[in-house]
TIVOLO-585925 format. One line per field, with one value per residue (C-alpha): x negated, y negated, z. Coordinates in steps of 0.001 Angstrom, whole numbers, plus 500000, padded with zeros to 6 digits. Last residue first. Layout:
east <- (X; ...) .
north <- (Y; ...) .
up <- (Z; ...) .
END
This chain:
east <- (496450; 496676; 500546; 501962; 504655; 506433; 504544; 505867; 508370; 511437; 511372; 510330; 513165; 511639; 509597; 511579; 512383; 509198; 508847; 504908; 503200; 505762; 505905; 502134; 502388; 504338; 507753; 506636; 507323; 509645; 508848; 506226; 507887; 507684; 511261; 512013; 511067; 507549; 505282; 502431; 501248; 499842; 497444; 496136; 497108; 494682; 493140; 495049; 497232; 500044; 503505; 505894; 510086; 512525; 516068; 517580; 520005; 518847; 515394; 515101; 516404; 513889; 511197; 512023; 513321; 511117; 510240; 507015; 509118; 512715; 513196; 511376; 512607; 515834; 516565; 515644; 518102; 520952; 520253; 520489; 523815; 524800; 523866; 526344; 528860; 529484; 529572; 526065; 526865; 524208; 522767; 522207; 518688; 516140; 514876; 514596; 517478; 519637; 519197; 519833; 523208; 523770; 524119; 527006; 528854; 528019; 529120; 532304; 533149; 532488; 535703; 537050; 534092; 533542; 529911; 529803; 531599; 528758; 525904; 526806; 527133; 523957; 522647; 523845; 522797; 518951; 519041; 520509; 517200; 517185; 514032; 511141; 508106; 506416; 502885; 499806; 497252; 495377; 495398; 496867; 500296; 499483; 501089; 503281; 504456; 501082; 500629; 497115; 496461; 495533; 492392; 489726; 487489; 487992; 491952; 493517; 497098; 500938; 503568; 503510; 505330; 508486; 508901; 510629; 510723; 508536; 511100; 509452; 506525; 507864; 508440; 505333; 502818; 505167; 504063; 500520; 499785; 499848; 497280; 496775; 493035; 492833; 491082; 489793; 487016; 486425; 484179; 484900; 488455; 490292; 491943; 495600; 496074; 492676; 493749; 495898; 499706; 500613; 498135; 497518; 493797; 493368; 492707; 492356; 495299; 498035; 496661; 495839; 499250; 501067; 498886; 496606; 493791; 494370; 497826; 497745; 499965; 498433; 497675; 501647; 504717; 508112; 510162; 512749; 516335; 518977; 516304; 517580; 517597; 513447; 512711; 509623; 508189; 506526; 509619; 509144; 506855; 507302; 510611; 511652; 512465; 514494; 516187; 516128; 519018; 521466; 522679; 525013; 526811; 527093; 530612; 530743; 528372; 529759; 533459; 531268; 529386; 532678; 534128; 531096; 530314; 527941; 526204; 523102; 524912; 527093; 523613; 522499; 526247; 525557; 522241; 523789; 526640; 523839; 522107; 525715; 526345; 522795; 518998; 516867; 513876; 515433; 518589; 522299; 525060; 527443; 530634; 530837; 527804; 529530; 531688; 528910; 526812; 529620; 529742; 526009; 525804; 528632; 527371; 523691; 525702; 527734; 524679; 522957; 526198; 525917; 522439; 522795; 520856; 517449; 516717; 515365; 513691; 515430; 514000; 512453; 515824; 518461; 515978; 516428; 519956; 521122; 518821; 521294; 521420; 518708; 519699; 516489; 516347; 518509; 518492; 520871; 518295; 518287; 521565; 521833; 523263; 522112; 525625; 526357; 529538; 528040; 525461; 521890; 520823; 523125; 523271; 519084; 516705; 515002; 511486; 511438; 514473; 516038; 513726; 514416; 518162; 517851; 515599; 518583; 521103; 519047; 518080; 521862; 522720; 519805; 521234; 524733; 524477; 522111; 524553; 527548; 525213; 524849; 529089; 529774; 527301; 525455; 525284; 523563; 525517; 526769; 523564; 522194; 522166; 522365; 518889; 517111; 518188; 516775; 513482; 513996; 514587; 511615; 509343; 511213; 510139; 506284; 506215; 507386; 505707; 502524; 502731; 503713; 500726; 499629; 500710; 497578; 499207; 502292; 500543; 500946; 499212; 501826; 498896; 500344; 500810; 497883; 495631; 498184; 494649; 491963; 489314; 487677; 490659; 492164; 496079; 498649; 501552; 504657; 506200; 506890; 505518; 502729; 505319; 507588; 504908; 503661; 507151; 507717; 503947; 503254; 504310; 507797; 507251; 502744; 501366; 504137; 507143; 509286; 507303; 507605; 511214; 512069; 510051; 511939; 515012; 513522; 513315; 516815; 517546; 515187; 517065; 520230; 520088; 518757; 517819; 514209; 513977; 516276; 514891; 510894; 509022; 505951; 508177; 506440; 505807; 502157; 500805; 498698; 501448; 502630; 499488; 499887; 503356; 506550; 507071; 510015; 510694; 507784; 508813; 510668; 508007; 506413; 508737; 509621; 505852; 503589; 499671; 497623; 498350; 499900) .
north <- (502781; 504432; 505364; 504431; 501936; 501632; 499389; 496013; 496020; 495323; 494308; 496735; 498736; 502269; 501234; 499689; 502377; 503384; 500006; 499338; 499707; 498135; 495405; 494773; 495199; 492715; 492752; 491167; 487708; 486535; 485691; 488077; 490443; 488765; 489564; 485663; 483697; 481940; 481355; 479682; 483039; 485108; 482252; 481702; 479204; 479760; 476022; 474716; 476150; 474079; 475606; 476458; 477243; 479842; 478629; 481642; 479080; 479757; 480292; 477038; 474776; 477401; 476040; 472494; 472720; 472831; 468994; 468912; 466705; 466181; 462666; 463862; 467613; 466659; 463603; 466334; 468820; 466141; 464928; 468839; 468705; 465705; 467677; 470093; 468311; 466751; 462974; 461531; 459154; 455877; 455787; 452041; 450337; 449448; 453766; 454659; 452467; 453073; 456800; 457748; 456435; 456803; 460925; 460212; 457914; 460768; 463314; 461321; 460248; 463997; 465249; 468018; 469786; 471550; 471735; 468390; 467877; 470029; 468600; 465226; 466725; 468201; 464903; 462782; 465310; 465311; 461551; 461428; 463319; 466593; 468724; 465973; 466115; 463773; 463031; 463220; 464908; 461554; 460503; 457239; 458217; 460026; 459719; 462388; 462409; 461158; 463321; 463644; 464972; 461423; 462442; 460531; 463780; 463584; 463014; 459901; 458952; 459788; 459395; 455455; 456930; 457272; 453449; 454797; 451549; 453276; 455773; 459199; 458090; 460253; 463145; 462702; 462670; 466016; 467927; 466499; 468432; 467977; 469301; 471296; 471910; 468103; 469119; 465819; 463543; 459981; 457008; 456787; 456161; 457981; 455536; 454774; 451304; 450065; 446706; 446539; 445874; 448833; 449589; 453603; 453650; 457165; 460266; 463642; 464931; 467938; 469947; 466823; 465457; 468641; 469727; 472439; 470722; 468936; 470326; 466741; 468063; 465453; 463004; 463360; 465037; 464812; 467100; 465755; 465710; 462919; 460522; 457905; 454836; 455940; 458003; 457993; 456225; 457693; 455859; 452523; 450132; 452333; 452330; 448947; 447409; 449929; 450235; 452536; 454812; 453892; 456654; 459423; 461719; 465141; 465623; 464755; 467499; 470142; 469556; 469216; 472291; 474223; 473266; 473980; 477880; 478419; 480801; 478261; 475411; 476978; 477451; 473399; 472734; 474549; 472260; 469561; 469642; 471108; 467932; 466098; 468132; 466828; 469216; 466999; 464948; 461134; 462803; 462935; 462143; 464941; 464593; 468102; 469730; 472764; 473445; 472218; 475473; 477424; 476548; 477243; 480189; 481603; 480512; 482294; 485472; 485477; 484505; 488175; 490278; 489007; 489675; 493511; 494159; 495335; 497606; 497275; 499888; 502674; 502573; 499274; 498217; 498966; 496452; 493692; 494455; 494377; 490698; 489036; 488857; 490486; 490495; 492601; 490632; 490734; 493420; 493461; 493011; 496268; 496329; 493527; 490278; 487784; 486082; 486451; 488420; 490483; 489555; 489390; 487904; 484495; 484859; 484484; 486898; 488147; 487291; 483741; 482545; 484582; 484338; 479993; 481101; 483470; 480426; 477631; 479885; 480278; 476369; 475715; 478414; 476966; 472949; 474147; 476240; 473508; 471493; 473498; 473852; 470247; 469878; 472608; 470846; 472919; 476653; 479253; 482250; 480551; 479633; 482966; 485635; 482145; 481328; 484589; 484618; 481637; 482581; 485571; 483830; 481645; 484680; 485960; 482855; 483029; 486159; 486666; 483306; 484688; 487860; 486291; 484499; 486003; 489802; 491820; 495394; 494777; 492726; 489140; 487712; 484945; 482999; 480246; 482906; 483625; 480527; 479700; 478225; 477489; 480015; 478102; 478053; 474876; 475286; 473841; 471967; 470908; 474092; 475889; 478637; 476733; 473921; 475848; 478172; 474924; 473632; 476427; 476991; 473605; 472499; 473829; 477461; 478941; 475528; 475692; 472911; 475246; 477082; 473691; 473313; 477027; 476105; 472889; 474803; 477025; 473965; 472785; 476319; 475788; 472681; 473611; 476252; 479425; 480194; 480364; 482964; 485283; 484960; 485313; 482449; 483135; 483057; 484542; 487240; 487925; 491347; 493807; 495747; 496059; 498395; 500388; 500975; 501717; 498976; 497626; 493748; 493639; 496393; 493746; 491846; 495101; 495911; 492133; 491118; 490383; 491755; 494055; 496711; 500018) .
up <- (486736; 489770; 489494; 485720; 486026; 482578; 479522; 478854; 476106; 478418; 481686; 484272; 486257; 486326; 488699; 490709; 492951; 494120; 495405; 497015; 493755; 491372; 493716; 493139; 489770; 489139; 487759; 484059; 483117; 480714; 477215; 477658; 475753; 472727; 470195; 472031; 468678; 469464; 466970; 467867; 470187; 467622; 465966; 469415; 472691; 475222; 473599; 470577; 467954; 468444; 469129; 467385; 468223; 468227; 469362; 471666; 473639; 477152; 475755; 474308; 477074; 478957; 477603; 478059; 481604; 484108; 484757; 483069; 480043; 480940; 479434; 476162; 476171; 477303; 474874; 471671; 473298; 473259; 470000; 468233; 470869; 468966; 465316; 466392; 467575; 463883; 462781; 464550; 467635; 467577; 470680; 472067; 471772; 474390; 473754; 477595; 478855; 475420; 475265; 479130; 479220; 475908; 475826; 478494; 476317; 473183; 474758; 476113; 472272; 471546; 473211; 471823; 470944; 474341; 473193; 472749; 476211; 477951; 476388; 477281; 480707; 481081; 479729; 482249; 485293; 483584; 483569; 487356; 488957; 490238; 491617; 491516; 492762; 495413; 495022; 496248; 494275; 492395; 496097; 498327; 496175; 492822; 489847; 488198; 484740; 483325; 480669; 479446; 475705; 474581; 472901; 475272; 475831; 479365; 479148; 478006; 478121; 477292; 479465; 478677; 475432; 477960; 477301; 473629; 471370; 468437; 467780; 466974; 469712; 472253; 470450; 468463; 471314; 472257; 469073; 468811; 472084; 476207; 478104; 481060; 482662; 483673; 486975; 488011; 488337; 489046; 488702; 484847; 485353; 482684; 480156; 480453; 481353; 480210; 478830; 481720; 480819; 483333; 485638; 485977; 485207; 484696; 487030; 484908; 483974; 483939; 486655; 488759; 488628; 488805; 491751; 492912; 492051; 495742; 497109; 499497; 502945; 505384; 501998; 501788; 500037; 499654; 497595; 495726; 495214; 493565; 492433; 489687; 492155; 493346; 495824; 495202; 492537; 489580; 487157; 488795; 487036; 483329; 483907; 485087; 481546; 479815; 482908; 485695; 486049; 488825; 491368; 491959; 489734; 490863; 491607; 487315; 486900; 488995; 486883; 483684; 484147; 484850; 481883; 479770; 481060; 478632; 481616; 481103; 481662; 484858; 486337; 486071; 486647; 490268; 490336; 490186; 492366; 494927; 494468; 495158; 498440; 499593; 499017; 501527; 500905; 501980; 504082; 502120; 504443; 504996; 504612; 502433; 502848; 503475; 501268; 498549; 499968; 499439; 495925; 495467; 497111; 495618; 491839; 492494; 493803; 490677; 488633; 490492; 489702; 485876; 485721; 486630; 490200; 490351; 493122; 496706; 498405; 500831; 503970; 504138; 501927; 504910; 507358; 504549; 503484; 507925; 507522; 504938; 501404; 499309; 495745; 493283; 490339; 486956; 484590; 481296; 478895; 477597; 477145; 474265; 474745; 471534; 471368; 475200; 475311; 477799; 480329; 479446; 476322; 476185; 480056; 480151; 480342; 483807; 485721; 484949; 484968; 487492; 489855; 489839; 490025; 492881; 494640; 493730; 495237; 498783; 498540; 498161; 501364; 503408; 502742; 503358; 506637; 508222; 507237; 508706; 512256; 512087; 511823; 514520; 517112; 518873; 520514; 518406; 516901; 513337; 512578; 513023; 509867; 507669; 509556; 508942; 505279; 504289; 505732; 503252; 500554; 501108; 501371; 498265; 496468; 497655; 496813; 493108; 492140; 493849; 491744; 488222; 487927; 485144; 484759; 484382; 484797; 482957; 480815; 480224; 477408; 475824; 475306; 477705; 480318; 480312; 480148; 483189; 485201; 483669; 482924; 479955; 477760; 477862; 478601; 476032; 476355; 474438; 472901; 476022; 477744; 479829; 480874; 482139; 484355; 484890; 486572; 488751; 489725; 490957; 494182; 493290; 494000; 494130; 495165; 497880; 498451; 498699; 501844; 503191; 502776; 504495; 507339; 508135; 507860; 511133; 512680; 512108; 513427; 516448; 517136; 516206; 519474; 520919; 517329; 517531; 520816; 519634; 516224; 516761; 516509; 514057; 510704; 508259; 509581; 510381; 508647; 510471; 511900; 508413; 507509; 510497; 509455; 511787; 513690; 511493; 510365; 508711; 506695; 504381; 503632; 502791; 500232; 498892; 498578; 501303; 500061; 501494; 498863; 500184) .
END
């Protein structure tokens, strides 16, 4: 058994029957009976959940770096940099890139959520506070399972019966573990993958229950709110193609105001700006260093709008910058000549404008918040939903224009058909949500092939992505296969089956 905490070994922490497990430290160091005496203890446990989310192995880096590495706009320098394997579509059953760290970290986050949910009704304290903690926890668990589904399973168009590209071989989702009892039971009988439709139903249930519990709760900076829960629910329904539900949830998620065309450059990166719905907070004390998204995507540059040297690398500083934006991204951001998001392009070490300053550090190059939901995403999600319904293209165009006019400085001119309007929505999502974990999955969830530039670790074999490649999703990690015999026959399509001792 590997000395690594994955689902099966994590579950065994609850038991005392294995010496290997006894050597491991549980993620929650305070036993349940001590931690959950009162609301203060439950709140401390919830803070632990948020801390888990901020890890470089989850939203601190991995979710957005993985999406970028798979999508059309980024390349990874082929000099031993992180996410080279993912960028080149080279994952195999035995060489699976960073799949194991993502699997472990997200399931450990779910484990912490389940601890809270199992105890929150039993403790003393104000009912409103208990309801808030329960709501935040349910929203995070729903998001965590959604993230696992995005990386380790095929989207609904492939995996749920009725989907345009449905095939039975794509129907598996991920293991669902929803209670402490299931943790204990799974320690004796390793968990198997649930079908994708069951997983998506559970995600919707968690987010819907979160919304009920968060009703009337005032949002706090860095915390998931009822608005954020609705926005994520709209995102999930969008993947499922349930457009009426997208509209209901999305219109409940409209909050804040968009930055204007003139204000964007000076404010887009600032913590909790007017567009922010939910973001994870970082400070110098929890600096991720070279693991931060900013360090990954660019060298430190001069970030002073209007300065003659704005966007150029600061000679006195050294950065990581193993990631690069390609010419496709530059062309997209410069398409109209008035797009303020062109500012996101900056130099890297060779001065070739491959840096992307979506994130700008505060106090250090690598200290910046990470957005999980912003208002522009909600508007563009609603635009897509209305266009897909086809009965109110004016509303679709209005939602798209909300973003378009503030970014381009001119009003959006709607095309004549819903299909063309959807193309415009997806194009605007690519520009607005770059490096926020959307572009690759926007293509995948709609089964839209794309072409990448042959740069860095991208080879001619991985330039054209049409979803016939096994590597469009991660393999179930080898460590999980070794620890959990029951999942060995459930590897993703196209990956080699498990062989003992390989």
